N, C-alpha and C positions, 0 to 999 in steps of 0.2 A: 504493500500500500504506500510505498515511498513516493509514488507519483501524485498523491493527493496532498492538498494543503492541510494544515492543522484544523481549520474550520470544517473541511470536508470529512476528515477523520472523526472529529467530534460528532458530526451529523450521523455518520455511519455507526459509531460505537455507542452513542448516548442511550438510545432506546434499549438495545440489548443489555447494557449494564444496569440501567434503572430497573428493568423488568427482572433481571437476575437477582439483584439484591432485595428487591421488594417482595417478589414471590417467595424467596428463601425465608424471609422473616415472617411473612403472613402464614406460611406453612407451619412454622413453629407455633404461632398463636392459635391457628385453626385446630391443630391436633391437640394442643393443650386444652382448648375449650371442649373437645370431645371427651376428655378425661376429667372434666369437672372444674378446670381453672378458667374463669372468665376474665382474668386480669387484662389480657390484651384487648378483649372485646370492650370492656368497660372504659379502657383508656383510649378507645377510638383507633386502635392499631390493626384491626382486622379489615383492612381496606387495601385495594391495589393502587390507591392514590399515592404516588411516590413522594409527594410533599410531606406526608405524614411520617415518612421513614428516612428522610434525608438527614445525613450527618455531614456537617460542613466540611470536615477534614476528609472523611472516608468516601463521601459520595461526590464531592466537587473538587476539592483542592488536589488530593492525591491522584485521582484518575487523570486530571488534566496535565499535571506535572509528568506523570508516567507516559502519557500519550505523546507529549512534546519531546521527551528525551529518549523514549524507547520504542515508540510506535505501537505500544500495547496499553490497554486500559485495564486496571483492576481497582476494586473498591469495596466498600462495605456500607451498610446502613445502620441506623440506630437499632440496637437489639430490641426485639419485642419483649415486653415484660411477661415473665412466667413465674408463677408462685407454686412450687411443688406441694406446699402445705394444703392446697385446695384439691389435690388429686386423691383419688381413692387408694392408689398404691404408688406413692411418689417415686420410688426407685425404679420400678418396672415402667411406669408411665413416662418418666423422663427419658428413658431409652428411645421410646417411639417419638416423643416430642423432638428430641435432638436429631434423630435420623430423618425427620421430615424435611429439614432444610436441604441437605445434599440430595435427597430423593427428588425434591421439587426441581432442583437445578438439572438433574439428569433428564427429567421429563421435559423441562424447558429446552434442553439441548436437542431433543428429538423433534420438538415442535419447530424450532428454528431450522433444523435440517430439512423438515418438510417444506418450510417456506422457501428455503434456498432451492430445493428440488423443483418446486412449482415455478419459481422464477427462472431457473435454467431452462425449463421446458417451454414456457410461454412468453417470457419477457427478455430472453437473452440478447435479442437484437435491438432492444430499446435502451440506448445508452443513457438517456435522460432519466428514466424511471427504473428500468429492469436491472441494470448493472448495480446501482446503489442498493437495491433490495437483495440482490444476490450476496453482495458483500456484507450487508447487515445480517443476513441469515448465517453466513459463515462466521461472522463475529459473535453472533448469539450462541452458536455451537461451542466455540472456543471458550468464551467467558464462563459459560455455565459448566462446562467440563472442568475447567480450572478451579472454579469456585467450589464445585461439588467435591473434587478430589482433595483440595487443600483442607476443606472442612472435615474431612475424614481422618486427618492426622490426630493421633491420640494425645493431644496437648490441650488441656483446658485453657480458655473457655471455648475452643473450637468444638464443633459438634462431636467429633470423634472422641475428644477428651471427656466430654460430658457422658457419652455412652459408656466409656470405660470406667469412669468414676462410679457409675451405677451398676455396672456389670461385675466389677471386682468385689471381693469381700470388703465389708465396710471399712476396716482399718486401712487396707491397701488403697481403696478408693479415696479415703480421706487424705492419705499421703499424696496421691496423684493430684488432688484438687489444690494442694498447697503450691503447685507450680503455676497457678493462674496469674499471680502478680508478675511473673517473669516470662510469660508467654510471648510477649512482643519481642523481648530481648532474645529469647530462644529462636524465634522465627527469623529475626534479623541476622543473627549469627549463622543460622543454617543457610540463609540466602547469600550472605557475603562469602561464605566458604564454599559455596556451590553444592553443599550437601543436600539442600532442599530440592534442587533439580534432580539429583540422583534418586531421591525418594519419590517425588511426585511426577517426575518427567515420564517414566515408563508407563504408568497407568493413564496419564493424560494422552500420550501418543497412541496407546492402544485403543482408548475409547474414541478418540477422534477418527482413527482409521476404521474402527468398527462401525461408527455412525455413518461415515462417508460410504462405506461398502453397503450398508443396509439401504441407503437412499440413493445409491448410484451417483454420488457426488465426486467430482475430480479431486 
């Protein structure tokens, strides 16, 4: 996408990123509500309106800076409030609540792949409308796969970490939860050293290839 200006890149990536982080958070709140916790609903967060979920740093500043300097966008939204105390079986139910976010991203990746496939089939020769929709679909697949895989890492407060906290015996889960204040530092160190790519790179590449193969995308 190096042939596009920053403004064009933002136009292509903005919608997939907003939907990826918004649906991710709404999925947490929606599943929590099914298990008895209405905190997200009462706080007005069970909505696909991205304005309700925007985090100034994670949704606007970081994605734009990354796009300018790396050509790729990544971000996050304000976490949807969840109170396990309102659930019937907090440890079990929180596993499903946590898993809902990455699962929503993987489903979104399939939806964006379908949009890209339809665009390739019917709009490929329309440079003004078809090509941007194709690129938007491909961006939607990428950002949702990355977000889904990254959140599966067993580091609290990432979703994978919360799953493990509730899967492990209570004492081990409690010890794992103590990593939460250091999670950002851990992720930065993994990223700077290149270890993060070796951990999440293979599943991201595999899932992107698998989705492309399923939908017949180039």
